[in-house]
C-alpha positions as a Markdown table, in Angstrom:
| # | Residue | x | y | z |
|---|---|---|---|---|
| 1 | Unk | 190.8 | 33.9 | 29.6 |
| 2 | Unk | 193.9 | 32.0 | 28.5 |
| 3 | Unk | 197.0 | 33.7 | 27.2 |
| 4 | Unk | 200.1 | 33.0 | 25.5 |
| 5 | Unk | 203.2 | 35.1 | 25.8 |
| 6 | Unk | 205.6 | 34.4 | 22.7 |
| 7 | Unk | 209.2 | 36.0 | 22.6 |
| 8 | Unk | 212.1 | 35.1 | 20.7 |
| 9 | Unk | 214.4 | 34.9 | 23.7 |
| 10 | Unk | 214.0 | 34.7 | 27.7 |
| 11 | Unk | 216.4 | 37.5 | 28.0 |
| 12 | Unk | 213.9 | 40.0 | 26.6 |
| 13 | Unk | 211.0 | 39.1 | 29.0 |
| 14 | Unk | 213.0 | 37.7 | 31.9 |
| 15 | Unk | 211.3 | 40.5 | 34.3 |
| 16 | Unk | 207.8 | 39.2 | 33.5 |
| 17 | Unk | 209.0 | 35.6 | 33.7 |
| 18 | Unk | 210.2 | 36.3 | 37.2 |
| 19 | Unk | 206.8 | 38.1 | 38.3 |
| 20 | Unk | 204.6 | 35.9 | 40.4 |
| 21 | Unk | 201.6 | 38.4 | 40.3 |
| 22 | Unk | 199.5 | 37.5 | 37.3 |
| 23 | Unk | 195.8 | 36.4 | 38.0 |
| 24 | Unk | 195.2 | 34.5 | 34.7 |
| 25 | Unk | 196.4 | 31.4 | 33.1 |
| 26 | Unk | 199.4 | 32.6 | 31.2 |
| 27 | Unk | 201.9 | 30.3 | 29.1 |
| 28 | Unk | 205.0 | 31.7 | 27.9 |
| 29 | Unk | 206.6 | 30.3 | 24.7 |
| 30 | Unk | 210.3 | 31.0 | 23.7 |
| 31 | Unk | 210.7 | 30.2 | 20.0 |
| 32 | Unk | 214.2 | 31.4 | 19.0 |
| 33 | Unk | 215.6 | 33.9 | 16.8 |
| 34 | Unk | 214.2 | 34.5 | 13.6 |
| 35 | Unk | 210.7 | 33.9 | 11.5 |
| 36 | Unk | 211.4 | 30.5 | 10.5 |
| 37 | Unk | 212.1 | 29.3 | 14.1 |
| 38 | Unk | 209.4 | 31.4 | 15.1 |
| 39 | Unk | 206.6 | 30.0 | 12.9 |
| 40 | Unk | 207.7 | 26.4 | 13.5 |
| 41 | Unk | 207.8 | 26.6 | 17.0 |
| 42 | Unk | 204.7 | 28.5 | 17.6 |
| 43 | Unk | 202.8 | 26.4 | 14.9 |
| 44 | Unk | 203.8 | 23.4 | 16.5 |
| 45 | Unk | 202.5 | 24.6 | 20.1 |
| 46 | Unk | 199.2 | 25.9 | 18.7 |
| 47 | Unk | 198.6 | 22.5 | 17.1 |
| 48 | Unk | 198.4 | 21.2 | 20.7 |
| 49 | Unk | 197.0 | 24.1 | 22.7 |
| 50 | Unk | 194.5 | 26.7 | 22.2 |
| 51 | Unk | 194.3 | 30.6 | 23.8 |
| 52 | Unk | 192.1 | 33.6 | 23.9 |
| 53 | Unk | 194.8 | 36.0 | 23.1 |
| 54 | Unk | 198.5 | 35.7 | 21.8 |
| 55 | Unk | 201.0 | 38.7 | 23.0 |
| 56 | Unk | 204.1 | 38.8 | 21.3 |
| 57 | Unk | 206.9 | 40.6 | 23.0 |
| 58 | Unk | 210.1 | 42.0 | 22.0 |
| 59 | Unk | 212.7 | 44.4 | 21.1 |
| 60 | Unk | 213.1 | 46.2 | 17.9 |
| 61 | Unk | 215.1 | 48.5 | 15.7 |
| 62 | Unk | 213.3 | 51.8 | 14.8 |
| 63 | Unk | 213.4 | 53.6 | 11.2 |
| 64 | Unk | 211.6 | 56.5 | 12.5 |
| 65 | Unk | 213.5 | 59.0 | 14.6 |
| 66 | Unk | 210.7 | 60.4 | 16.0 |
| 67 | Unk | 210.3 | 57.3 | 18.3 |
| 68 | Unk | 212.7 | 57.5 | 21.4 |
| 69 | Unk | 215.0 | 54.7 | 22.4 |
| 70 | Unk | 213.3 | 52.9 | 25.0 |
| 71 | Unk | 209.8 | 53.5 | 23.8 |
| 72 | Unk | 207.2 | 51.0 | 23.8 |
| 73 | Unk | 204.8 | 50.6 | 21.0 |
| 74 | Unk | 202.1 | 48.4 | 19.7 |
| 75 | Unk | 202.7 | 46.9 | 16.1 |
| 76 | Unk | 199.4 | 46.7 | 14.3 |
| 77 | Unk | 200.6 | 45.9 | 10.8 |
| 78 | Unk | 203.8 | 43.6 | 10.0 |
| 79 | Unk | 205.1 | 42.3 | 6.7 |
| 80 | Unk | 207.7 | 39.7 | 5.3 |
| 81 | Unk | 209.7 | 42.5 | 3.7 |
| 82 | Unk | 211.9 | 40.2 | 2.0 |
| 83 | Unk | 209.3 | 37.7 | 0.8 |
| 84 | Unk | 209.4 | 38.1 | -3.1 |
| 85 | Unk | 211.9 | 38.7 | -6.1 |
| 86 | Unk | 214.2 | 41.1 | -7.6 |
| 87 | Unk | 213.9 | 42.5 | -10.8 |
| 88 | Unk | 216.7 | 44.7 | -11.8 |
| 89 | Unk | 216.7 | 47.4 | -9.5 |
| 90 | Unk | 213.0 | 46.8 | -8.6 |
| 91 | Unk | 211.4 | 44.4 | -5.9 |
| 92 | Unk | 208.2 | 42.4 | -6.5 |
| 93 | Unk | 206.5 | 41.4 | -3.5 |
| 94 | Unk | 204.8 | 37.7 | -3.2 |
| 95 | Unk | 201.5 | 39.5 | -3.9 |
| 96 | Unk | 202.9 | 41.1 | -7.0 |
| 97 | Unk | 204.1 | 37.6 | -8.1 |
| 98 | Unk | 200.6 | 36.3 | -7.3 |
| 99 | Unk | 202.1 | 33.6 | -4.8 |
| 100 | Unk | 200.7 | 34.7 | -1.3 |
| 101 | Unk | 200.6 | 37.2 | 1.1 |
| 102 | Unk | 203.4 | 39.2 | 2.9 |
| 103 | Unk | 201.4 | 41.5 | 4.9 |
| 104 | Unk | 199.7 | 40.6 | 8.3 |
| 105 | Unk | 197.3 | 42.5 | 10.5 |
| 106 | Unk | 196.2 | 40.9 | 14.1 |
| 107 | Unk | 192.9 | 39.6 | 14.3 |
| 108 | Unk | 191.6 | 42.4 | 16.9 |
| 109 | Unk | 191.0 | 41.6 | 20.6 |
| 110 | Unk | 188.1 | 43.4 | 22.1 |
| 111 | Unk | 187.5 | 41.8 | 25.8 |
| 112 | Unk | 186.7 | 45.0 | 28.2 |
| 113 | Unk | 188.2 | 45.5 | 30.9 |
| 114 | Unk | 191.1 | 43.7 | 29.4 |
| 115 | Unk | 192.2 | 46.0 | 26.7 |
| 116 | Unk | 195.7 | 46.4 | 25.9 |
| 117 | Unk | 197.7 | 49.4 | 26.9 |
| 118 | Unk | 197.1 | 52.7 | 25.0 |
| 119 | Unk | 200.7 | 52.8 | 23.1 |
| 120 | Unk | 201.8 | 54.6 | 19.8 |
| 121 | Unk | 200.6 | 52.1 | 17.0 |
| 122 | Unk | 203.1 | 51.5 | 14.2 |
| 123 | Unk | 203.9 | 49.2 | 10.9 |
| 124 | Unk | 206.8 | 46.8 | 11.1 |
| 125 | Unk | 208.6 | 44.8 | 9.0 |
| 126 | Unk | 210.1 | 41.2 | 9.6 |
| 127 | Unk | 213.6 | 40.4 | 8.3 |
| 128 | Unk | 215.9 | 37.8 | 8.1 |
| 129 | Unk | 218.7 | 40.0 | 8.4 |
| 130 | Unk | 218.5 | 43.3 | 10.3 |
| 131 | Unk | 219.6 | 46.3 | 8.3 |
| 132 | Unk | 223.2 | 47.9 | 9.1 |
| 133 | Unk | 224.1 | 49.4 | 5.8 |
| 134 | Unk | 223.0 | 52.8 | 4.7 |
| 135 | Unk | 222.6 | 52.0 | 0.9 |
| 136 | Unk | 220.3 | 48.9 | 1.7 |
| 137 | Unk | 218.6 | 51.2 | 4.5 |
| 138 | Unk | 217.7 | 53.9 | 2.0 |
| 139 | Unk | 216.5 | 51.3 | -0.9 |
| 140 | Unk | 214.1 | 49.4 | 1.7 |
| 141 | Unk | 212.6 | 52.8 | 3.0 |
| 142 | Unk | 212.1 | 53.5 | -0.6 |
| 143 | Unk | 210.4 | 50.1 | -1.0 |
| 144 | Unk | 208.2 | 50.8 | 2.1 |
| 145 | Unk | 208.1 | 54.4 | 3.2 |
| 146 | Unk | 205.6 | 53.6 | 5.8 |
| 147 | Unk | 207.7 | 51.3 | 7.7 |
| 148 | Unk | 208.7 | 52.3 | 11.4 |
| 149 | Unk | 210.4 | 49.4 | 12.8 |
| 150 | Unk | 212.1 | 45.8 | 12.1 |
| 151 | Unk | 212.3 | 42.9 | 13.9 |
| 152 | Unk | 213.0 | 39.2 | 13.1 |
| 153 | Unk | 209.6 | 37.3 | 14.2 |
| 154 | Unk | 206.7 | 39.8 | 14.4 |
| 155 | Unk | 204.8 | 38.9 | 11.3 |
| 156 | Unk | 205.4 | 34.9 | 11.8 |
| 157 | Unk | 203.5 | 35.5 | 15.1 |
| 158 | Unk | 200.6 | 37.1 | 13.3 |
| 159 | Unk | 200.9 | 34.5 | 10.4 |
| 160 | Unk | 200.4 | 31.6 | 12.8 |
| 161 | Unk | 197.7 | 33.4 | 15.4 |
| 162 | Unk | 195.5 | 34.2 | 12.6 |
| 163 | Unk | 195.8 | 30.9 | 11.1 |
| 164 | Unk | 194.2 | 29.6 | 14.2 |
| 165 | Unk | 191.8 | 32.5 | 14.6 |
| 166 | Unk | 193.2 | 33.9 | 17.9 |
| 167 | Unk | 193.6 | 37.6 | 18.6 |
| 168 | Unk | 197.1 | 38.9 | 18.9 |
| 169 | Unk | 199.0 | 41.7 | 20.0 |
| 170 | Unk | 202.3 | 42.9 | 19.2 |
| 171 | Unk | 204.3 | 45.1 | 21.5 |
| 172 | Unk | 208.0 | 46.1 | 21.4 |
| 173 | Unk | 210.4 | 48.5 | 22.8 |
| 174 | Unk | 213.0 | 50.2 | 20.5 |
| 175 | Unk | 216.3 | 49.3 | 21.3 |
| 176 | Unk | 218.1 | 51.2 | 18.4 |
| 177 | Unk | 217.8 | 53.0 | 15.5 |
| 178 | Unk | 218.3 | 51.3 | 12.0 |
| 179 | Unk | 221.6 | 52.8 | 10.8 |
| 180 | Unk | 225.2 | 51.9 | 10.3 |
| 181 | Unk | 225.7 | 49.3 | 12.9 |
| 182 | Unk | 227.0 | 51.0 | 16.2 |
| 183 | Unk | 226.2 | 49.0 | 19.2 |
| 184 | Unk | 227.5 | 52.2 | 21.3 |
| 185 | Unk | 224.2 | 53.7 | 20.6 |
| 186 | Unk | 221.9 | 51.1 | 21.5 |
| 187 | Unk | 220.1 | 50.7 | 24.7 |
| 188 | Unk | 218.8 | 47.0 | 25.0 |
| 189 | Unk | 218.5 | 47.2 | 28.9 |
| 190 | Unk | 216.2 | 50.3 | 28.8 |
| 191 | Unk | 214.1 | 48.8 | 25.9 |
| 192 | Unk | 213.8 | 45.5 | 28.2 |
| 193 | Unk | 212.9 | 47.5 | 31.3 |
| 194 | Unk | 210.3 | 49.8 | 29.8 |
| 195 | Unk | 208.8 | 46.8 | 27.7 |
| 196 | Unk | 208.3 | 44.5 | 31.0 |
| 197 | Unk | 207.1 | 47.5 | 33.0 |
| 198 | Unk | 204.2 | 48.5 | 30.4 |
| 199 | Unk | 203.2 | 44.6 | 30.4 |
| 200 | Unk | 203.3 | 43.9 | 33.8 |
| 201 | Unk | 201.3 | 47.0 | 34.8 |
| 202 | Unk | 198.7 | 45.9 | 32.2 |
| 203 | Unk | 198.4 | 42.1 | 33.2 |
| 204 | Unk | 198.6 | 42.7 | 36.9 |
| 205 | Unk | 195.5 | 42.5 | 39.1 |
| 206 | Unk | 193.0 | 45.1 | 38.1 |
């Protein structure tokens, strides 16, 4: 089995990059931050390489206060939340406009005994601009009431993986809540530590 681990920055997966205990052929791809860079870098890479599984790793902000800072979750649905058009106070998705798809779910990965870890499953949005202004946060939650967290890359990974018919898994750790920007309340080191601990336990020799 050949695996590709995709992350926006090496910082988010540094403990994994430092580990030398993985028994399978695993490549890593650092795409850079944002959906555009991710789609381009991953698409270019997949044009020349094939994999049995793509694992997208990273940190994220949570809209759901029931998720704890540092908690590790699996994203099973992601969407390009800004892809569409404004119509006064309303938002028209790309589906509403009839021009494409904004919601992506991964091709399931079912290969025992190599199952992914049992994590809470959540819905996410992928954005160009992380939210930090309460009126905009309220408006977005009204548009997408089932959203749990946001990142800047997740849906782009699902899009590229699905396009190549490759199963994928997105695992993220909560570094902060989506609120008026307050870095003092964030805990990026804890999120990165927990993310890498979960993934290393999963990928280590059975």
